[in-house]
N, C-alpha and C positions, 0 to 999 in steps of 0.2 A: 341712191342708197349709200348709206354709210356703213363701212365695215369696221367692226371693233377688232382690235388686235388682242386676242386672248392668248396670254402666255401662261399657261398652267401645265401641270404634269398630267399625263394620261392616267386613267383609273387603274390600269394594269400596273404601272410603275408605282403608284401610290400604295396598292395592295402589297406589292413585293416589299416595299420599304416598311410598312406596318408589320408584316410577318417577320421580317428580319429583326426589327426592334423588339418584338414580343419574344422571339427566341433568345435574343441576347439577354433580356431581362430575366427570363426563366432560368438560363444557365447561371447568371449571377446569383439569383436567389438560391439555387440548388447548392452552389459552393458555400454560400453564407450559412445555410442550414447545416451542411456537413460539418462546418467548423464549430457551430454551436453544439451540435450533438456530440462531437468529439470531446468538448470541454466537460459536458455533463455525464459522460459515460466512463470517465476515469475512476478507477477504484483501487483501494488498497487491499491486498490479501497477503497475509503472512502465513508461512508454513514452517513448522518446526520439523526439519527433515530428520533429525535424529536427536536423541537425548539418552545419556547413560551416565552412571555414577561410578567412580572409582574411590578407593580408600577403605578405611575401616573405622570402627568406633573409637579406637584409642588415639588415632591421629587426625581424624576428621575426613571429610569427603570432598571430592571435586566432581561437580556435575558438568558434563560436557554437552554443549548444545550447538546445533547448526540451524540458523534461522534464515529463511529465504523469503524475499518479497516477490511473489509471483503475480502481483497485480500490475496495473498500468500507472499507478500514482506512487510517489515517494511516501514512505511511512516513517514516523518518528516513534521509536520505542522510548516511552517515558517512565516506565516502571516495570518491575518484575515482582510477581507475587509467588510466594511459596505457601502451599496449603491455605490459600485465601488471604494471606497477610502480606503486606509489602515486605520486601527482603530486608529493608533497614529497620523494621520493627523487631527483628531478631538480633541478638548479640552474636558476634562472630560469624556473620554471613556477608559476603561481598562478591559482586560480579566483577569480571575482568574488564568490562567496558564501562566507560563513564556515561551516565544518563543525563539528559536525553541523548539518544543516538539516532542519527538520521540514516535510514536504509533506503537507498534509491531503488527504483523499480528495476527488477531483473537481477539484482545483486543479492549476495548472501554474506553472512558473517558467522564465524565460528568463535564462540567464547565460552568461558567457564564461570561457574559460581562456586566459590569456596565456602564450605560449611564446616565450621570449627566444632570442636567437642562441646563448647559452651552453648551451642544453639538449642540443645534439648532434643536432638533426634537420636534414634537408635538404629542399629543394623537390622536389616530386614523390613524396615518401615517404607511404605510407599509415600512418595511425595509428589504433589502436583505443582509443576512449574508453569506459571501463566505469564506470557508476555503481553503487556498492556501498551497500546499505542495512544498517541495524542488525540486521535479521532474517536477514542472511546471503545475501540474493539479490543477483545481479549482472545488470546490463542493459547489454550491449555495443552499440556502433555504430562503424562505420568511416567515415573521411573521408580525403581526400588533402590534403596541404599544397600550396598553389599555388606 
């Protein structure tokens, strides 16, 4: 009788190796999915923390704003609207920041908007200031001119 020299691994060791490989692949897929989900769940959220106006009708007004990016993605402020119209459509209105302005996640900026007497506003008038971002979002806030 002739004996064959079988040199294989036992079924127990083969099962252990298969289970270890399956666990390693499951962990790799879990980390990969976490990375993908993190990319798609980033969002921009701008909050106007405060807004108020100073000045008077004879010398013009200064609107003070504090804008905070409370989202997880950077935001780019590309325009400012006053009563639904871009600020540069008015004569004698200018913000103290140059646009577009990049506001990183978690940071804030304080700036002013100068409204001169030639802009056509009156004391006691309510104005809506709307911050517009490059992603198409708008963040409005109302204030009254003193």
